[in-house]
C-alpha positions as CSV (number, residue, x, y, z in Angstrom):
1,M,-35.5,54.0,18.3
2,T,-37.7,57.3,19.2
3,A,-40.4,55.2,21.4
4,R,-37.3,53.5,23.2
5,R,-35.9,56.1,24.4
6,E,-39.7,57.3,25.8
7,I,-39.5,54.1,27.7
8,E,-36.2,54.4,29.0
9,R,-37.0,57.5,30.3
10,H,-40.0,56.5,31.8
11,L,-38.5,53.8,33.1
12,Q,-36.0,56.5,34.9
13,S,-39.0,58.4,36.2
14,L,-40.7,55.2,37.8
15,G,-37.2,54.2,39.4
16,D,-37.2,58.2,41.2
17,I,-40.5,57.9,42.4
18,R,-40.4,54.4,43.8
19,G,-36.9,55.6,45.1
20,I,-39.5,58.5,47.3
21,M,-41.8,56.3,47.8
22,T,-39.3,53.9,49.3
23,S,-38.0,56.2,51.9
24,M,-41.4,57.6,52.3
25,K,-42.0,54.4,53.3
26,T,-39.0,53.8,55.1
27,L,-39.9,56.8,57.2
28,A,-43.4,55.7,58.1
29,L,-41.7,52.5,59.6
30,L,-40.0,54.5,61.7
31,E,-42.3,56.6,63.0
32,T,-44.8,53.4,63.9
33,R,-41.9,51.6,65.7
34,K,-41.2,55.0,68.2
35,L,-44.7,55.4,68.5
36,M,-45.2,52.3,69.5
37,R,-43.1,52.8,72.3
38,R,-44.3,56.1,73.1
39,L,-47.7,54.7,73.4
40,A,-46.7,52.3,75.6
41,T,-45.6,54.3,78.2
42,Q,-48.4,57.2,77.6
43,G,-51.1,53.7,77.8
44,R,-49.7,53.3,81.6
45,V,-50.2,57.2,82.3
46,V,-53.9,57.1,81.9
47,D,-53.9,54.3,83.4
48,S,-52.2,54.7,86.9
49,I,-54.8,57.9,86.3
50,E,-58.1,56.6,85.4
51,A,-56.3,54.2,88.8
52,A,-56.0,57.7,91.3
53,A,-59.5,58.5,90.3
54,S,-60.9,55.2,91.0
55,D,-59.5,54.7,94.8
56,F,-60.3,58.5,95.2
57,R,-63.8,58.1,94.4
58,G,-64.8,55.5,96.7
59,F,-64.2,58.2,99.1
60,F,-65.1,61.2,97.6
61,P,-67.8,60.0,94.3
62,F,-67.2,63.2,92.8
63,A,-68.4,63.3,89.1
64,P,-68.9,66.4,86.9
65,S,-71.8,67.7,86.0
66,P,-73.5,66.4,81.7
67,P,-73.5,69.4,79.8
68,K,-77.2,70.8,79.5
69,D,-77.7,73.4,77.4
70,S,-74.4,73.2,75.7
71,P,-73.5,71.9,71.9
72,P,-71.4,68.5,71.8
73,V,-68.7,68.7,70.8
74,Y,-66.8,66.4,68.6
75,L,-62.5,66.4,68.3
76,L,-61.4,64.2,65.0
77,F,-58.1,63.3,64.7
78,G,-57.3,63.6,60.8
79,S,-54.0,63.1,59.0
80,E,-51.4,65.7,58.1
81,R,-50.1,64.4,55.0
82,G,-51.0,62.5,52.1
83,F,-51.0,58.4,51.2
84,C,-52.8,57.2,53.5
85,G,-56.3,56.1,51.9
86,D,-59.6,56.8,52.8
87,F,-58.2,57.6,56.4
88,N,-60.4,61.2,56.5
89,E,-63.2,60.1,55.2
90,A,-63.9,56.7,57.4
91,L,-63.9,60.4,60.4
92,L,-66.8,62.0,58.2
93,D,-68.9,59.1,58.3
94,A,-68.4,57.6,61.4
95,L,-69.4,61.3,62.8
96,P,-72.7,60.5,64.5
97,S,-76.1,62.6,63.4
98,P,-77.2,65.4,65.6
99,P,-79.4,65.3,68.4
100,S,-81.5,68.0,67.8
101,T,-82.3,70.3,65.0
102,D,-81.9,72.9,67.9
103,A,-79.3,75.5,66.3
104,L,-78.6,75.7,69.8
105,R,-77.7,72.1,70.4
106,S,-76.1,71.8,66.8
107,P,-72.7,69.6,67.1
108,L,-69.5,71.8,67.2
109,L,-66.4,70.5,65.5
110,L,-62.4,70.8,66.2
111,A,-60.2,69.2,63.2
112,V,-56.6,68.1,63.7
113,G,-54.9,67.6,60.5
114,R,-54.2,69.3,57.7
115,K,-55.4,66.7,55.1
116,L,-59.1,66.6,57.3
117,C,-59.2,70.1,57.4
118,S,-59.1,70.9,54.1
119,R,-62.5,68.8,53.7
120,L,-64.5,70.7,56.5
121,E,-63.2,74.2,55.0
122,G,-66.7,76.2,54.5
123,D,-68.2,73.8,57.3
124,P,-70.5,75.4,59.4
125,R,-70.5,72.8,62.2
126,V,-66.2,73.4,62.3
127,A,-65.3,75.4,65.3
128,A,-62.0,75.3,64.9
129,L,-58.8,73.4,62.3
130,L,-55.9,72.4,63.9
131,D,-52.6,71.9,61.7
132,G,-51.5,68.1,63.2
133,A,-48.7,66.3,64.0
134,S,-46.5,64.9,61.4
135,V,-44.0,63.3,63.9
136,A,-44.3,62.6,67.9
137,E,-42.1,65.2,68.9
138,E,-44.8,67.4,67.5
139,V,-47.6,66.3,69.3
140,E,-47.3,68.5,72.8
141,Q,-47.7,71.6,70.7
142,I,-50.5,70.9,68.8
143,L,-52.3,69.4,72.0
144,N,-51.5,72.9,73.6
145,R,-53.2,74.5,70.6
146,L,-55.9,71.9,70.8
147,V,-56.7,73.0,74.8
148,G,-55.8,77.4,73.8
149,K,-59.6,76.2,71.3
150,L,-61.2,74.3,74.1
151,T,-60.6,76.6,76.8
152,T,-62.5,79.5,74.7
153,I,-65.5,77.4,74.0
154,Q,-65.5,76.4,77.7
155,Q,-65.6,80.5,77.7
156,R,-68.3,81.1,75.9
157,Y,-70.8,77.8,76.4
158,G,-69.7,76.7,80.0
159,A,-69.7,72.9,80.6
160,F,-69.5,71.0,77.1
161,S,-69.3,67.5,75.7
162,L,-66.7,66.4,74.4
163,T,-66.5,62.9,72.1
164,A,-63.4,61.9,70.2
165,L,-62.7,60.4,67.6
166,Y,-59.7,58.5,66.1
167,H,-57.9,55.4,64.0
168,N,-57.3,52.3,65.9
169,A,-53.9,50.9,65.3
170,D,-55.1,47.9,66.1
171,D,-57.9,46.8,63.5
172,N,-58.0,50.4,62.1
173,G,-60.9,50.7,62.4
174,I,-62.7,54.5,64.5
175,Q,-62.5,54.9,68.1
176,T,-65.0,56.7,69.4
177,V,-64.6,57.9,73.1
178,R,-66.6,60.3,75.4
179,V,-63.5,62.5,77.0
180,L,-65.4,65.2,78.9
181,P,-67.1,64.8,80.9
182,P,-64.9,62.1,82.0
183,F,-65.8,59.3,85.1
184,Q,-69.6,59.2,84.8
185,E,-70.1,56.2,85.8
186,P,-71.0,54.9,89.4
187,P,-68.0,55.2,91.9
188,P,-66.5,50.8,92.3
189,P,-66.0,50.1,95.6
190,S,-62.6,51.4,97.2
191,R,-60.2,49.0,97.2
192,F,-58.7,50.4,100.6
193,G,-60.3,50.7,104.4
194,Y,-59.2,54.0,104.5
195,P,-59.4,57.5,102.3
196,P,-56.7,59.2,101.3
197,R,-55.1,61.2,102.8
198,L,-55.0,64.6,100.8
199,T,-53.7,68.5,101.2
200,V,-56.0,70.5,99.1
201,E,-59.9,70.3,99.4
202,A,-61.2,67.3,97.9
203,E,-63.1,69.0,94.9
204,T,-59.5,70.9,94.4
205,F,-58.0,67.8,94.4
206,F,-60.6,65.9,91.8
207,S,-60.4,69.5,89.1
208,E,-57.0,68.9,89.0
209,L,-56.7,65.7,88.8
210,L,-58.8,66.1,86.1
211,D,-57.4,68.3,83.8
212,H,-53.9,66.1,83.8
213,Y,-56.6,62.9,82.3
214,L,-57.8,65.3,80.1
215,F,-53.6,66.0,79.0
216,A,-52.7,62.6,79.4
217,A,-55.9,60.9,77.3
218,L,-55.2,63.2,74.8
219,H,-51.7,62.4,74.2
220,A,-52.8,58.5,74.0
221,M,-55.3,59.8,70.8
222,A,-53.3,61.6,69.4
223,Y,-50.6,59.2,69.6
224,T,-53.1,56.4,68.4
225,S,-54.4,58.4,65.3
226,L,-50.5,59.1,63.9
227,L,-49.6,56.0,64.5
228,A,-52.5,54.2,62.9
229,E,-51.5,57.0,59.7
230,N,-48.9,56.1,59.9
231,H,-49.4,52.4,59.4
232,R,-51.7,53.2,57.0
233,R,-49.2,54.8,54.9
234,M,-47.0,52.0,54.9
235,V,-49.6,49.8,53.1
236,H,-50.8,52.2,51.0
237,L,-47.4,52.6,49.6
238,E,-46.5,49.7,49.7
239,G,-49.1,48.8,47.1
240,A,-48.0,52.1,45.0
241,I,-44.8,50.8,45.2
242,H,-46.0,47.1,44.2
243,R,-47.9,48.5,41.1
244,L,-45.0,50.5,40.4
245,E,-43.3,47.0,39.8
246,Q,-45.4,45.3,37.8
247,D,-45.3,49.1,35.4
248,S,-41.6,48.8,35.0
249,A,-41.2,45.6,34.4
250,E,-43.8,46.0,31.6
251,L,-42.2,48.5,30.3
252,S,-38.7,46.6,30.5
253,R,-39.9,44.1,28.5
254,K,-41.2,46.5,25.8
255,R,-37.6,47.7,26.1
256,N,-36.2,44.7,25.4
257,T,-38.8,43.9,22.7
258,L,-37.7,47.1,20.8
259,R,-34.1,46.6,21.2
260,Q,-34.5,43.3,20.0
261,E,-36.1,45.3,16.3
262,E,-34.1,47.3,16.4
263,I,-30.9,44.5,16.2
264,T,-32.6,43.2,13.7
265,E,-33.0,46.1,11.9
266,E,-29.7,47.0,12.0
267,I,-28.5,43.3,10.6
268,E,-30.9,43.2,8.0
269,V,-29.7,46.9,6.8
270,I,-25.7,45.1,7.4
271,M,-26.7,42.0,5.2
272,L,-28.4,44.5,2.4
273,S,-24.9,46.5,2.3
274,V,-22.7,43.6,1.8
275,E,-25.3,42.4,-0.8
276,A,-25.5,45.9,-2.5
277,T,-21.0,45.4,-2.3
278,L,-20.7,42.1,-3.8
279,A,-23.4,42.7,-6.0
280,P,-21.2,44.1,-9.4
281,A,-18.4,41.5,-8.8
282,R,-20.7,38.8,-10.1
């Protein structure tokens, strides 16, 4: 009976764990649906800014000067929470090799996401470690802190290149995007016959447009990474729940077997008691 009760306690624990995991999976599903709506909207914002930049550069072919002496900066969007497999390891593996051994050109890392940051503590390449967003509503404040770190790097090194690495929610691969400086390709032919009317200097307009583009692009990347994180968590939890159900089924079979043995033993004891009671009458 002691073994059966131990199995029953274990089954109760597995049931509690399964309930928690199911709740986490449901929350991840709800967050995924919300992020898909936000990402669709943010994608249209980025597309509209890129279209405006394309139209502008058709008549004013400005392009930010690529940095020469500043170190390259890599922005990694990792996971804030666990239960998503090798999400952060894949990001670190995707980091390109340093372009040179020059200390001044040694790459700097900006990591977003508590679980990713824990893997980079003590790394000399780290410029900043930032907590990530658990839900879509936290992305705004996370990016505000991120932009503050980028401003600090700019004040120290001047113009710099920024490359973002994040998980693509469609195929779960790593997306590598050059964020700064943007618009390095030659301007496309203009769709219009006349230049746009500007109320400010063209250079001022383009500088402000770059600020809007950077913030919009970072939003899209953060939403995409968070969407991929939640999708990975759903898959990981589904597998864990399935294994829990298999373990519970196996334990239930053992419990039933032990219970059957206990019943058999009880019947044998009753029969022996009956025989002992009837023996003197013979």
